[in-house]
N, C-alpha and C positions, 0 to 999 in steps of 0.2 A: 247545631246537634248536641244535647246537654244532656249531662247523664246523672241518674239519679246516684243515692249513695250505698243503693243497695239493687241488686236484681233480681229478678226475678228465674226460676231454676225449676226446668218443667221438660220431667219424663218422656222422649218420642217412643212413640208405641204404632204398627202399623197404623191405626186407624187414625194417626193424629189429624187435626185440620192443617194447613198451613192459609194462613190468612194474607199472605201476601199472594196467590193467586188471584183472590176476590177486586183488590186493589188492582193488579196488572191487565186484568181483564177488561177493566176499563183504559188504559192509556194505551194512545198510537203505537208508539216503541218501547216494549215492553222487556225497558233493561232493568237487570240486576245485577249491583257491584260485587265479586265476589273475590277471596282470598283463604289461602293456605295456611296453615302451619304445621310442621312436622312435627315428627316425634325423633329421639335421640340415638335412633340407631343407624347405623353405616349409611353412607348413602346408596351401596347400591345394592339394598334391603329398605330404605326408609318409606315410610308409611304415612299418610296424614294423620295428626292428631285433633285440628281443628277446623272446621269450615266457616266461616262468616260470609253472608251475604246481608247487603245493602237494598232497600229501591225507593230510598231518597230522606233527606235532613229530619222528615216529622214520623216517621215511621222506624217502629224500633229497627237495631240490627238482629239478624237470626246466627247465633253462632252452634254449631252444633260437631258435637265433640266425638268424631268418629273412634274414639282411641278407649271412649270409655260406654258410648251409644250401644243399642241393639240397633240391629239393623232397622230404618223406619221405609218402608213400600213407598209412602206416598214425598218422604224426600229425596229418596232415591228418583220415583219417576220425574217427579220438580226439576233436578238435572238433565234429564234427558227430554224434558220436553224440547223439541225446534223451534216454538210460538215463543221462546224468550233467549232476548239477546242478555249472556253473560258474558261482563266483563272485568278482564282480569289484566294483571301488568306481567309483566317477561313469564308466560305462562305453561313453556315447554316442561318445566320439572315440576308443577302442577299435574299437570297430564299425566305422566309416567307413575306419578304416586297414587295417582284415584287410579289407575289402573289396574294397582296391585293388592284393591281394596274391591275389587271388579266394578268401579263409578267411575259413571262416563260424562262430561258436559256436551249438550247434545252440539249447541251454537254456543261458540265458544270466540272471545275477539281477545285480542293482544293488544291493550293501547300501544304498549312499546313499539309493536310493529307497525302499526296504524296511525301513530301522529309521532312528530319533533318538535320542539322547543326549536323557534326559526334561529336563535342568537347560540345554539351548540355547539360548542365546538369538539364532544368527544359522540363518539361512533353510537350509542346508546344510551340515552335518557333515563333517570333513576324515576320513582314512582314523586318522590319529591321535586324532580325539576318539574315533570309534569303539572304539578301541582300548584305549583310558585307561578307559575304563569299562569294556569287557568281557573283558580278558584282565592285569589287572593291571599295567599300565604296562610291560610286556616288549618289545612294540616300540618302545615310545618310548626306551626307556632304553638298547635292544641295537641300536639302525640306527645303522649307518654313515651320517654324513653325506655328501655327495660336492659340489666345488662346480657351480658353471652350466657351468660351462668342462667336468665333465667331464662332466656331462651330457649334452653336444652328442658324447659318444664312442663312443653305445651300436654302434655300426657297427664301431670298432676291434675289429680281433684281435691279441692273445687281448686277453680283459677281463681286468683289474686286479680283485685278488681284493678290492677296494673297491666296486668296480661289483659283484663277483657276489653279494657280502654282504647290498645294501641292495636287491640284486632277488629274492632270494632271500628277503629278509623281507618281503618287501611281498604277494608270495605266500601265504604262509605265514599272516600274519596276516586276509587274506580269505578261506582256508580255516577259522583258529581262531573267526573272531566266526561266518561261516555256518555252521559248525560247533553251538558254544555257541548261536545262535538256535533251529538248529532242533531242539536235543537238548529246551530250555526250552519253546519247542509246544510238541514233542512228551508231556513232562511233564504240561502246563496241562492237554491235552486227554486225556489217563488219566485226570487228579484227579475231571475233570468228567463224563466216560463212569459213577466209579467211584460217585460221586453221587449222579449219575441213576439205576442200578440198582436196582432193587430189593429190600430186602433175601430172602437165600433161606430158606423156609418147611422148618423142619427136618423130616422124615418122622416120622411117629406110628407109633407100636410096634401092633402087630398082637395083642398080650399088655396087658391090662386086669386091674384087680387081682383082679377075679371069675373069671378062664378060670387064674390060677395053680394048678398041681396041688405043693399039699402033701403 
């Protein structure tokens, strides 16, 4: 996933078109990687400042700055559409904070609860642990590190390129991990079905040696 030196900012309105839907309509597994960053309020009242979505390496990551943008019904409806699978990581906090701004993700999968690194010794794997196992160190090698002070500025306008890259790669990692797990599960199921299918019998010819007209 390459990043340009500049990015395009677009103000969302109620009639904004979400081009993700066109791509996802052609996919069997309609997977969207999702991640949230929060504003700097105390945890008891904290709200999401940024929502980032990814549908794969060849598509732009959508960054929706909830703390600054007006509500967009197209975006809200997209999150609430049960046809899509939104894959996130450690999502309990995300759900609580989304509720505070009256947003809900209908089909929300928590990768942290669904998959474990086989040789892990700790109770819960981190996003970095899982990405190391499944996407060849891409996430950890390429992700820009940001400081604790920078983490407090997700509601700031405009976001720095460091913030944008950090957020985008989290969303992409969530997409890529769940996509690979899903494809692997599909392959295993298909192989199992093929093993269980009885061998096909060859149709016997109606001609026997004695029937031939020589």
